[in-house]
C-alpha positions in Angstrom: 16.3 55.0 43.3 18.8 52.1 43.4 16.1 49.9 44.7 14.1 50.7 41.8 16.6 50.0 39.3 17.4 46.5 41.1 13.7 45.7 40.6 13.7 46.5 37.2 16.9 44.3 36.5 15.3 41.3 38.2 12.5 41.8 36.2 14.5 41.9 33.0 16.3 38.7 34.3 13.2 36.9 34.6 12.0 37.8 31.1 15.3 36.8 29.6 15.1 33.3 31.7 11.4 32.7 30.7 12.3 33.5 27.1 15.2 31.2 27.0 13.1 28.3 28.5 10.4 29.1 25.9 13.1 28.7 23.3 14.5 25.3 24.6 11.1 23.9 25.0 10.0 24.8 21.3 13.5 23.3 20.3 12.7 20.0 22.1 9.3 20.0 20.8 10.5 20.3 17.0 13.1 17.7 17.4 10.4 15.6 19.2 7.9 16.5 16.1 11.0 15.5 13.5 11.1 12.1 15.7 7.4 11.2 15.2 7.4 11.9 11.5 10.7 9.7 10.7 10.7 8.2 7.2 13.8 7.7 5.9 14.5 7.3 2.0 16.0 4.2 0.8 18.8 4.8 -1.5 20.0 2.3 -4.2 23.2 3.3 -5.4 25.3 2.5 -8.8 27.6 0.1 -7.5 24.2 -2.3 -6.4 24.3 -2.1 -2.9 21.6 -0.3 -0.8 23.5 2.9 1.4 22.7 1.4 4.6 21.7 -1.9 6.2 18.6 -0.7 7.8 15.9 2.4 7.2 13.7 3.8 9.5 9.8 4.7 9.3 6.7 5.3 11.1 3.8 3.6 10.8 1.5 4.8 8.2 4.1 6.1 5.9 4.9 5.3 2.4 8.6 5.0 2.1 10.7 6.3 -0.7 13.3 4.7 -2.8 15.9 6.8 -4.4 17.8 5.3 -7.3 21.5 6.8 -7.6 22.2 4.6 -11.1 21.2 1.6 -12.6 18.1 -0.2 -12.7 16.9 -0.9 -8.8 13.8 -1.8 -6.8 12.8 -2.7 -3.2 11.0 -6.0 -2.5 10.2 -7.6 0.7 10.8 -11.1 1.1 7.6 -11.6 3.3 4.6 -12.1 1.2 1.2 -10.2 2.3 -2.4 -11.2 2.4 -2.5 -10.8 -1.6 0.0 -13.5 -2.2 2.8 -10.9 -3.5 5.5 -8.9 -1.8 4.2 -7.2 1.5 5.7 -4.1 0.1 7.3 -3.2 -3.4 8.5 -0.7 -5.3 8.6 -0.3 -9.4 11.9 -1.0 -10.9 13.5 2.4 -12.1 16.6 3.6 -13.2 16.9 6.9 -11.6 14.8 9.3 -9.5 12.3 8.6 -6.5 9.2 6.3 -6.4 7.1 5.1 -3.7 7.5 1.5 -2.1 3.9 0.7 -2.0 3.0 -1.2 1.1 4.9 0.3 3.9 2.1 2.1 4.9 -0.1 -1.0 6.0 3.1 -2.6 8.2 2.6 -2.4 12.1 5.9 -2.1 14.2 8.6 -4.4 13.5 11.6 -5.4 11.0 11.1 -6.3 7.8 13.8 -7.4 4.9 13.8 -6.6 1.5 16.2 -6.8 -1.4 16.4 -5.7 -5.3 15.1 -8.2 -7.2 17.6 -7.1 -10.1 20.8 -7.6 -7.5 19.5 -10.0 -5.0 22.8 -10.8 -3.7 24.5 -7.4 -3.3 21.2 -5.3 -2.5 19.8 -6.6 1.0 18.5 -4.4 4.1 15.8 -4.2 6.8 13.0 -1.9 7.4 12.7 -0.7 10.8 9.1 0.4 11.3 8.8 2.1 14.9 5.6 2.2 17.3 5.3 5.7 16.5 2.0 6.4 14.3 -0.8 4.1 13.2 -0.8 1.5 10.2 -3.1 2.6 7.5 -6.1 -0.1 6.8 -5.4 -2.6 4.1 -7.9 -2.0 1.1 -10.9 -4.2 1.0 -14.2 -4.7 -0.7 -17.4 -7.0 -0.4 -18.4 -8.5 -3.7 -21.7 -10.0 -5.3 -22.2 -11.5 -8.4 -25.7 -10.5 -10.1 -27.6 -13.3 -11.5 -28.3 -13.7 -15.2 -29.4 -16.1 -17.9 -26.6 -18.2 -19.3 -27.3 -16.5 -22.6 -27.3 -13.3 -21.2 -23.7 -14.0 -19.4 -22.6 -15.2 -22.9 -23.8 -11.8 -24.5 -22.8 -9.1 -21.8 -20.8 -11.0 -19.1 -20.6 -11.4 -15.6 -21.9 -8.3 -13.6 -20.8 -7.6 -9.8 -21.1 -5.0 -7.4 -18.7 -4.0 -5.0 -18.2 -1.5 -2.1 -14.5 -1.0 -1.7 -13.3 1.0 1.6 -11.0 3.1 -0.6 -10.2 3.6 -4.5 -8.3 0.3 -5.3 -6.0 0.2 -8.6 -4.9 -3.3 -10.5 -7.7 -5.2 -9.0 -7.9 -8.5 -11.0 -11.2 -10.2 -11.2 -11.3 -13.9 -12.4 -14.3 -15.8 -13.5 -14.2 -19.6 -13.7 -16.6 -22.4 -14.2 -15.5 -25.1 -11.9 -11.9 -25.0 -12.4 -11.5 -23.6 -15.8 -10.8 -20.0 -16.4 -13.8 -18.4 -18.4 -13.2 -14.5 -18.1 -10.5 -12.2 -16.4 -10.2 -8.4 -16.2 -8.0 -5.7 -14.5 -9.8 -2.7 -13.2 -9.6 0.0 -10.9 -12.8 0.3 -8.4 -14.0 3.7 -6.7 -14.8 3.9 -3.5 -18.0 3.2 -2.2 -19.5 1.3 -5.2 -18.2 -0.1 -8.2 -20.3 -2.6 -10.9 -17.6 -4.0 -13.0 -18.3 -6.7 -15.7 -16.4 -9.4 -16.7 -16.6 -10.3 -20.4 -16.4 -14.1 -21.1 -13.4 -15.1 -23.1 -14.1 -17.0 -26.3 -13.1 -20.3 -24.6 -15.3 -19.3 -21.5 -18.4 -18.6 -24.0 -17.8 -22.2 -25.5 -17.9 -23.9 -21.9 -21.5 -21.9 -21.4 -23.3 -22.6 -24.7 -25.9 -25.2 -24.6 -26.2 -25.1 -20.6 -29.7 -24.4 -19.3 -27.8 -23.1 -15.8 -24.1 -23.0 -14.5 -22.5 -22.2 -11.1 -19.6 -19.6 -11.5 -17.2 -18.0 -9.0 -15.5 -14.8 -9.5 -12.6 -13.9 -7.3 -11.3 -10.4 -7.0 -7.2 -10.2 -5.9 -7.1 -6.9 -4.6 -3.3 -5.3 -4.3 -2.2 -5.5 -0.7 -5.2 -6.9 0.9 -6.9 -10.2 0.9 -8.9 -11.5 -2.0 -12.6 -11.6 -1.8 -14.9 -14.1 -4.1 -18.3 -14.9 -5.0 -20.4 -17.6 -6.3 -23.8 -17.7 -8.4 -26.0 -19.8 -10.6 -26.5 -18.9 -13.8 -29.9 -19.7 -15.3 
C-alpha cells in the first residue's frame, strides 16, 4: 500500500514538473513573440522634444508618431528614391499618425527630426533584422499614341500597371523642357489608364504642329519615378 502511494506521489510530481516547464516555455515563446513584433511609438512632447533619443522597430512595420501637444512631425534626414524624405509623417497637433516609409526600410539606423522644431527634436530610428521590408511601390508606364489634335482635345492617355494601389502619384507631361500638363492621381493595383489633360499653355505649344515628341513622368511616393515617351502625329 505504501509502495502504491509512493508511485502515485512520484507520478504527481512528474506531472507538476512537466506543467511548470510548459508554462515557462510558453512564457519564453510569448516574450520572444513580443520581441519579434517590436515597434516603438515615437512620442513628440509638448516641450518640443522627442521622448527618447532612439526608437526601435522591426522591418516591414509602419511606425506610429504620437503627439502629446503642439505641432510635430517625424521626417527622415535622408532622401528616398522619390527624392523626398525616406520616411515622413504628416504634421499633427494631437493624437497619433503613421510614419509612412518605415515599412520599406532594411535593417539599420536612420536619423530623423521634426521640421517644425529641427534644433530640439532629433532622434534615431533603429530597424532590427527581424521581419522583412515591404516592397516599394512601382509601376510600368506606356504612353498611348494619339494625333496632336486628339491630344489637345482629350489629353495624353497612359496605361500603367502598379504593383499595389498607390496614392498621390504625380504625372507630368513635357514637350522638350516645357511642362504641358500635370495631374495627381491614385492608381489602382493591376491596371490604371489615367489621362493627363493639357494646360492652356501646353495646348498652345502643340497647336500648329503636325507631330511632337512628348514625355510623361510618374513620380511615385516612396518609389522610383518612371517615364514614357511617344511621338504624337
